[in-house]
N, C-alpha and C positions, 0 to 999 in steps of 0.2 A: 804875642807871648815872647819871652825872653829865653834865648838859647843860653842856658848857664853854662853848658859844656863849653861852648865857644867863648863866651865871656871870660870864664875862669882860666881857660887856656892862654887868652890874651893877657890877662893879668899875671899869670905865672911866669910868661915870657917877659913882660915888661918889667917885672920886679926881680927877675933872675931867681926863682923859687923852684925851678924844676925838680930838684931833689928833696923839696921839703913840703910839697903840697900833693895831697891825693884827694881828687874829687869823687865821691860816691853819689851817684843820683837816687840810689835806694838801696835798701839792705834791712837786716833785721837788726833794729836799733839796740835791744839790749846786749846782743853779742858785741856789736860794733863799740859801745860805750864801755863794756866790760874790759875790752882789750885795748882801750884808748890810753895814752900816757896823760891825757888831759882833754878837757872840753872848753871850747870857747864859744859863746852864743851871744845873741842879743837879748832875747827874752823868749823862752820856750819852756815847754814841760820836759824837753831834753835836759835841761838843768836839774830837774827832780830825779831824772834817771841818772844822771851823772852823780849826783850826791848818794843816791841809793847804792851805787856801785863803788862809792868812795873813790872817786876820780877827782883830781883837783880841777876846778871850775872856775872860770873867768866870765863874768857877765858884763857885756858891753852896754847893755841898756838898763831898763828898771825891771826888776823882778822881785817878788815877795821874799825869795829865799836869797837874796844878795845881801849878805850880812857877815861881818867878821867871825870867824871860826867855822862858816859853811863854805864861803867862796874867797877866792883870792881878791885882795882889796887894793892891790897895786896895779901899776901900768901893764899894758899888753906886752910891752918890750920886755919885761922881766918875768912874766908869767911862767915861762918854760924853765926858768932857772929857780924861782922861789915858790911856785905854786905847791900847795900840800893838800892832802885829802882832807875832806871835812872831818870836824871833831865829832866822833860817834855819838857821844852823850848829848850834845847840842842838836845834832841832826835828828836823833830819837824824839827829844823835847819838841822840836819844831815840827816834826810829823804828828806827834800826838796832839799838838795844839791845833793844827790845821784840820786834822780828822774830826776833832770833836767840836771845833767851833765853826766849821764851815761845810762839813759833809753830812749827807743822810744817807744811811745805809738802806738798800733796797733797789727795785727796779720797777719797770712799768710792763714787764712781759710775763709775769706770772702772778697768780693770786698771793703766794707767799711773799713775792718781792714787793708787791703793792701794799700788802699789809705791814710789812717792815718799814716801807716809805712813809706811810701814814703815821705809824707809831713814832718814827724817827722825826717827823716834822712837827709833831705837836710840842716838842721841847722848845721850839722857836717862837711860839705863841705865849702872850702874857695872858693867863686865864685868872680870873678873880678866884678867891677861895671857894665861892659857891660852885664854880664851874669846875674846879678841880675834882670836886667829889662827884660831879655829875658823869653820866654815860652819855657818849655821843653816838647816835645810831645813823646808819644810811648816809654816810658822807659820800657825795658823788665825786667822781675822779674822772677828768676827761682823758682819754687815752688816745685820742687821734683827732685828726682835722675833720672827721666826719661826725664828731660830737657823740661817738660811742660813749655811754656811761657804764661804769662799773660801780656797784656800791659795795662798800666794805664796812666793817664794824670795828670801831675803835674804843677803848676805854682810856680815859684820862685819869692817870693815877697822880695823887699829890707828891 
């Protein structure tokens, strides 16, 4: 395992950054991001949290949210001088697209959550016009590696 505390301490000393770097091994991420002046990351869901809290964000790797208007597009050396919060309208449109094109509401922990998951999943299937009118009964859903089955009822609406 890597001792990041020691590694970062050595890098801080090597590059004379004692007054500029604070290393936190853990903490409540939303609070830390909310109070940060900006966030630099490689590729992480931390970036979405940073955008949510309207923090200037610099992505050093590849991320779906790394685009002009959401994240800083210049070099790292200028980020702290030029970084700006994400454009609120663009952020809201981006989140709306991600939520509606890639996410399914629900869970696998309750009957209501399972029903929501099944209903939400149906929009990703291409049904023929005949199937769109049909009722689908007793859809088996695998809930665990023990292959416990739960049946639920879903109606496909056109």
